[in-house]
C-alpha positions in Angstrom: 2.1 0.5 5.3 5.5 1.9 4.3 6.4 5.5 3.8 9.8 6.4 5.3 9.4 4.8 8.7 9.5 1.0 9.4 6.2 0.6 11.1 7.0 -2.4 13.3 10.7 -1.9 13.6 10.7 -0.1 16.9 9.1 -2.4 19.5 9.8 -6.2 19.4 9.4 -9.3 21.6 12.9 -8.7 22.9 11.9 -5.2 24.1 9.1 -6.5 26.3 10.0 -6.8 30.0 8.5 -10.3 30.2 8.8 -13.4 28.1 6.4 -13.1 25.1 4.5 -16.3 26.0 3.7 -14.8 29.5 2.5 -11.6 27.9 0.0 -13.5 25.6 -1.3 -15.8 28.3 -1.5 -12.9 30.8 -3.4 -10.7 28.3 -5.9 -13.5 27.7 -6.3 -14.2 31.4 -6.8 -10.5 32.1 -9.8 -10.5 29.6 -11.4 -13.6 31.1 -10.9 -12.4 34.7 -12.3 -9.0 33.8 -15.4 -10.6 32.2 -16.0 -12.8 35.3 -15.7 -9.7 37.6 -18.0 -7.7 35.4 -20.6 -10.5 35.4 -20.8 -10.6 39.2 -20.3 -6.9 39.9 -22.1 -5.4 37.0 -25.5 -7.1 36.6 -27.6 -4.2 35.5 -27.1 -1.6 32.8 -25.3 1.4 34.3 -25.7 3.8 31.3 -29.3 3.6 30.3 -29.0 7.3 29.4 -26.2 9.8 28.8 -25.5 12.3 31.6 -23.3 15.2 30.7 -21.7 18.3 32.2 -22.8 20.8 29.5 -21.3 24.2 28.7 -23.6 26.9 27.3 -20.6 29.0 26.4 -18.9 26.2 24.4 -22.2 25.3 22.7 -22.8 28.9 21.6 -19.2 29.3 20.3 -19.3 26.0 18.3 -22.7 26.7 16.9 -22.0 30.3 15.9 -22.2 30.8 12.2 -18.9 32.8 12.0 -17.0 30.2 14.0 -18.2 27.3 11.8 -17.6 29.2 8.6 -14.0 30.0 9.7 -13.2 26.5 10.7 -14.7 25.0 7.5 -12.8 27.5 5.4 -9.5 26.7 7.2 -9.9 23.0 6.8 -10.9 23.5 3.1 -7.8 25.6 2.5 -5.6 23.0 4.2 -7.0 20.3 1.8 -6.6 22.7 -1.2 -3.0 23.2 -0.2 -2.4 19.5 -0.1 -4.3 19.2 -3.4 -1.8 21.6 -4.9 1.1 19.4 -3.8 -0.8 16.3 -5.1 -1.6 17.7 -8.6 1.1 20.2 -9.2 4.0 19.0 -7.0 7.0 16.8 -7.9 6.7 13.0 -7.8 9.2 12.6 -4.9 8.8 11.2 -1.4 9.4 14.7 -0.1 6.1 15.7 -1.6 3.8 16.3 1.5 0.8 14.8 -0.2 1.8 11.3 0.7 2.3 12.1 4.4 -0.9 14.2 4.4 -3.0 11.3 3.2 -1.4 8.3 4.9 -0.3 10.0 8.2 -2.3 13.2 8.8 -5.6 12.3 7.1 -5.8 8.6 8.0 -4.0 8.1 11.3 -4.6 11.6 12.6 -8.4 11.0 12.5 -8.1 8.8 15.6 -6.7 11.3 18.1 -8.7 14.2 16.6 -11.9 12.3 16.8 -11.2 11.2 20.4 -10.5 14.7 21.5 -13.0 16.7 19.4 -15.8 14.2 18.9 -17.6 14.2 15.5 -15.6 17.1 14.1 -15.1 15.5 10.7 -18.8 15.6 10.0 -18.8 19.3 10.5 -15.5 20.2 8.8 -15.4 17.5 6.0 -14.2 19.5 3.0 -16.5 17.4 0.7 -19.5 18.7 2.7 -18.2 22.2 2.5 -17.8 21.9 -1.3 -21.3 20.4 -1.7 -22.8 23.0 0.5 -21.2 25.7 -1.6 -22.5 24.2 -4.8 -26.0 23.9 -3.3 -25.8 27.6 -2.2 -25.0 28.7 -5.7 -27.8 26.6 -7.1 -30.1 27.7 -4.3 -31.1 24.2 -3.3 -31.2 22.4 0.0 -28.0 20.3 0.4 -30.0 17.7 2.3 -32.2 17.0 -0.7 -31.0 15.1 -3.7 -32.5 14.0 -6.9 -33.2 10.5 -5.5 -34.0 9.4 -1.9 -31.3 7.3 -0.3 -32.9 4.2 1.5 -32.1 4.0 5.2 -31.0 0.4 4.8 -27.9 1.6 2.8 -26.4 2.7 6.2 -22.6 2.9 5.8 -22.2 0.0 3.3 -20.7 2.3 0.6 -18.2 3.5 3.2 -17.3 -0.1 3.9 -16.3 -0.5 0.3 -14.4 2.7 0.5 -12.5 1.5 3.6 -11.5 -1.7 1.8 -10.4 0.3 -1.2 -8.3 2.6 0.9 -6.8 -0.4 2.7 -6.0 -2.0 -0.6 -4.3 1.3 -1.8 -2.4 1.6 1.5 -1.3 -2.0 1.9 -1.4 -3.7 -1.5 -1.1 -1.2 -4.3 2.6 -1.5 -5.4 3.0 2.2 -6.4 1.0 3.9 -3.6 3.7 6.5 -3.0 3.7 7.8 -6.6 1.7 10.8 -7.6 -0.2 9.2 -10.6 -1.6 6.5 -8.4 -2.6 8.8 -5.5 -4.1 11.3 -8.0 -6.3 8.6 -9.5 -7.6 7.5 -6.1 -8.1 11.1 -4.9 -10.1 11.9 -8.0 -12.2 8.8 -7.6 -12.9 9.7 -3.9 -13.9 13.2 -4.9 -16.0 12.1 -7.8 -17.9 9.4 -6.0 -18.8 11.6 -3.1 -19.7 14.8 -4.9 -21.7 13.1 -7.6 -23.4 10.9 -5.0 -24.2 14.0 -2.9 -25.8 15.7 -5.9 -27.9 12.5 -6.5 -28.8 11.6 -2.9 -28.2 14.7 -0.9 -25.7 15.3 1.9 -26.6 12.1 3.6 -24.7 10.3 0.9 -21.5 11.7 2.3 -22.1 10.2 5.7 -22.9 6.9 4.1 -20.1 6.8 1.6 -17.1 8.7 2.9 -14.8 6.1 4.5 -12.9 8.8 6.5 -16.1 10.3 7.9 -17.5 6.8 8.8 -14.2 5.9 10.5 -14.1 9.3 12.4 -17.8 9.0 13.5 -17.2 5.5 14.9 -14.1 6.6 16.9 -15.9 9.8 18.0 -18.4 7.6 19.9 -15.7 7.1 22.6 -14.9 10.8 22.9 -15.8 12.5 26.2 -16.9 15.6 24.1 -20.3 15.2 22.5 -23.6 16.9 21.9 -26.7 15.8 23.9 -30.1 17.4 23.4 -28.5 20.2 21.5 -25.9 21.1 24.0 -22.2 20.3 24.0 -20.3 19.1 27.1 -18.4 16.3 28.7 -19.8 12.7 29.1 -18.6 9.4 30.3 -17.0 7.9 27.2 -18.6 4.5 27.9 -22.0 6.0 28.3 -21.6 7.9 25.0 -20.5 4.7 23.3 -23.4 2.7 24.7 -25.9 5.3 23.5 -24.7 4.9 19.9 -27.1 3.3 17.6 -24.9 2.0 14.8 -26.2 2.2 11.2 -26.6 -0.8 8.9 -23.2 -2.0 7.9 -21.5 -0.9 11.1 -20.4 -4.5 11.9 -18.7 -4.8 8.5 -17.2 -1.3 9.0 -15.3 -2.3 12.2 -14.4 -5.7 10.7 -12.7 -3.9 7.8 -10.8 -1.6 10.2 -9.5 -4.6 12.2 -8.9 -6.7 9.2 -6.8 -4.0 7.5 -4.6 -3.6 10.6 -4.3 -7.4 11.0 -3.2 -7.8 7.4 -0.7 -4.9 7.8 1.0 -6.8 10.7 0.7 -10.2 8.9 2.7 -8.9 5.9 5.6 -8.2 8.2 5.9 -11.9 9.3 8.8 -13.9 8.0 6.3 -16.6 6.8 4.3 -14.2 4.7 7.4 -12.5 3.2 9.0 -15.9 2.3 5.8 -17.4 0.9 5.1 -14.4 -1.4 8.7 -14.2 -2.6 8.8 -18.0 -3.4 5.4 -18.0 -5.1 4.8 -17.7 -8.8 1.6 -15.8 -8.2 1.5 -12.1 -8.4 2.2 -10.2 -5.1 -0.8 -8.1 -5.9 -3.0 -11.2 -6.0 -1.4 -12.5 -2.7 -2.0 -9.1 -1.1 -5.6 -8.9 -2.3 -6.5 -12.4 -1.1 -4.6 -11.8 2.2 -6.4 -8.6 2.9 -9.8 -10.1 2.1 -9.0 -13.1 4.2 -8.2 -11.1 7.3 -11.4 -9.0 6.9 -13.5 -12.1 6.4 -12.0 -13.8 9.5 -12.8 -10.8 11.6 -16.3 -10.4 10.1 -17.3 -14.0 10.3 -16.1 -14.6 13.9 -17.8 -11.4 15.1 -21.0 -12.1 13.3 -21.3 -15.7 14.6 -20.5 -14.7 18.2 -23.1 -11.9 18.2 -25.8 -13.8 16.3 -25.4 -16.5 19.0 -27.0 -14.0 21.3 -30.2 -13.8 19.3 -31.6 -16.9 21.1 -31.2 -15.1 24.4 -32.5 -11.6 23.4 -35.0 -9.9 25.7 -36.8 -8.2 22.8 -38.3 -10.8 20.4 -38.5 -8.2 17.7 -34.7 -8.1 17.4 -33.6 -10.2 14.4 -30.4 -12.2 13.9 -28.9 -9.3 11.9 -29.6 -6.7 14.6 -27.3 -8.0 17.3 -24.0 -7.7 15.3 -25.0 -4.1 14.3 -26.0 -3.1 17.8 -22.8 -4.6 19.3 -20.5 -3.1 16.7 -19.7 -0.3 19.2 -17.8 -2.8 21.4 -15.2 -3.2 18.6 -14.5 0.5 18.4 -12.1 0.5 21.4 -10.3 -2.5 19.9 -9.9 -0.7 16.6 -8.6 2.4 18.5 -6.2 0.2 20.4 -4.9 -1.4 17.2 -4.5 2.0 15.6 -2.4 3.3 18.5 -0.3 0.2 18.6 0.4 0.1 14.9 0.4 3.6 13.7 1.4 6.0 16.5 5.0 6.0 15.5 4.1 6.6 11.9 2.0 9.6 12.9 4.8 11.0 15.2 7.6 10.7 12.7 5.9 11.1 9.3 3.6 13.7 10.8 6.6 15.9 11.6 8.1 15.3 8.2 4.9 16.2 6.5 4.7 19.4 8.5 8.2 20.3 7.3 7.5 19.7 3.6 4.0 21.3 3.8 5.7 24.7 3.5 7.0 23.7 0.1 4.2 21.8 -1.8 5.8 22.3 -5.2 9.4 21.5 -4.3 10.6 25.0 -5.3 12.4 25.9 -2.0 9.5 27.7 -0.4 9.1 28.2 3.3 5.5 29.5 3.5 4.8 28.4 7.0 8.3 28.6 8.4 8.6 24.9 8.9 10.9 24.0 6.0 14.1 24.4 8.1 12.8 22.3 11.0 14.2 18.9 11.7 12.5 15.6 12.6 12.7 14.7 16.3 13.3 11.0 16.2 14.3 10.4 19.9 11.4 8.0 20.0 13.7 5.4 18.4 15.8 5.5 21.5 13.0 4.0 23.6 12.0 0.6 22.1 11.0 -0.8 25.4 8.6 2.0 26.1 7.2 1.7 22.6 6.6 -2.0 23.0 4.8 -1.4 26.3 2.6 1.2 24.8 1.7 -1.2 21.9 1.0 -3.9 24.5 -1.2 -1.7 26.7 -3.0 -0.2 23.7 -4.1 -3.6 22.4 -5.0 -5.1 25.8 -6.5 -1.9 27.0 -8.6 -1.6 23.9 -9.9 -5.1 24.4 -10.7 -4.5 28.1 -12.7 -1.5 27.3 -14.4 -3.4 24.5 -15.4 -6.2 26.9 -16.9 -3.6 29.3 -18.8 -2.0 26.4 -20.0 -5.3 25.1 -21.1 -6.3 28.6 -23.0 -3.1 29.2 -24.8 -3.4 25.8 -25.5 -7.1 26.3 -27.2 -6.4 29.6 -29.7 -4.2 27.8 -30.2 -6.7 24.9 -30.3 -10.1 26.7 -32.5 -11.7 29.2 -30.9 -11.4 32.7 -31.0 -15.2 33.2 -29.0 -15.7 30.0 -26.6 -12.8 30.2 -23.6 -15.0 31.0 -24.0 -17.8 28.5 -25.0 -15.3 25.8 -21.8 -13.3 26.1 -19.3 -16.2 26.3 -18.8 -16.6 22.5 -18.1 -12.9 22.1 -15.6 -13.1 25.0 -13.8 -16.0 23.3 -13.7 -14.1 20.0 -12.2 -11.0 21.8 -9.6 -13.3 23.5 -8.8 -14.6 20.0 -8.4 -11.1 18.6 -6.1 -10.1 21.5 -3.8 -13.1 21.2 -3.7 -12.9 17.4 -3.1 -9.1 17.5 -0.1 -9.6 19.9 1.3 -12.5 17.9 1.1 -10.5 14.6 2.4 -7.2 16.1 5.4 -8.8 17.8 6.0 -11.5 15.1 9.6 -12.2 14.3 
C-alpha cells in the first residue's frame, strides 16, 4: 500500500547483520528445531482451561453504563470527524481521511486489539449507530427481521477483507475522495441494512474490521472469563478460542493480502506488469486472488491431513482447519508488524497533524496542526530490518506453539507427531516465502 511512505524502503537485505541466505535457512531451522523440542518436552495440553488474575475493580469500571456510553460516544465522534473530512474535505493527500482509514483504522487495529482485547466489538461505531436506531424504534438490537444461520460464521467478513485488500492494494485511485467515499458508503450500507435484517450478530459476521480485531484480540493478555476481566496467558487465551465458520478463510485472506503487498514490490512483478498488454488492475486482481488461494489451499490441505489422526471421530474434515485457524493469528500479527509498523508510525503522526483541519481551512482544533513528523526511524534501517525479521520469525514460532497445543487436544497421542508434520512444513514455507518477499530486491 502506498500513501506517502515507501512501505518496504527502510529495511533491506543489506541492512541485515547476516547474509540473507543464512537468515532464511536459520529461520527455517529455528522452526523445525522448536517443533522437535515441543514434541518431546510438551506431550500433553498445558492449557485445557484459561486461568486468569481477575480484577473486580477493572470489571466494574468497564461494565459501568456511564463508562461504556462515554467510550462509545467518543469513538463515534472520532469517526464522525473523519467522516467530515471524507465527505466535505478537499481531495488532497493532506486530507486526514486517507491516513485515518489506511493507517489508524486498519493498521492501528493490531496494537489496540493486542493491548485492549476485543475493544472493537464494544466500541464499533456501526454497533453504536445500530443500537441508537433500535432504541428509537424500541426494538431489541439482537433481533432482526430474519434469523442469521450459525453456519454463516464470518464468511461475509471474508469477502469484506478481500474487498478492502483490493481497495488498498489494487484500486488505482484509492487515495482519492470519490473512490474512498464509495467504499465507505458501501461498508456503512451493508452493515446497517444487514443489522436491521439479521440483528446485531450480522455486524460481527460481516464487518471485516471487527472480525480482524476479534482474531487479533485472542492473543491479548486482557480478556473476559466467566464475566470478569483480568490478565491471562495469551497462549491459553488463544487456545480457548473456538473459531467461527470461515475463520480459516479469514486468516488466509489476511496473510494473502500481506504477501501480495510484498510481491508487488519485487522487480519481477513490476517489470512483468509494465511489459504486459493486460490491464494492471487485472494483474493486481489475479495476483491478489492467487496469493490468497495459495495460503488457503496449503493451510487447508495440511490441516485436513490431520483428520485421519483425530481423537474425536465426530470431527469432520472441515472442522480441523477452522479449529486450527488460531495458530495462524500470531503469524498474521507478525506480518502486520513487519510490513506496516513504519506506515503506522509515520502516517499515524501525519494523520494526527491533519486531523485538526479536516476541511483544509487552516483550523487547529486539537492543537496538532503545527506539529512536525518525527522521522528519525529512517535513520535506523538495520534496527527496522531486525524488527521485521524477528516479527515474522517470532510470529511463526508462536504459531507453531499454538498449533502444537491445539493439536495435542485434537489428535491421538500416538499420532501427534506425524499429524503435525504437514502443518509444520507449511509454516516453514510461509516463513521462507515471507522473508523472501519482504526483503526482495
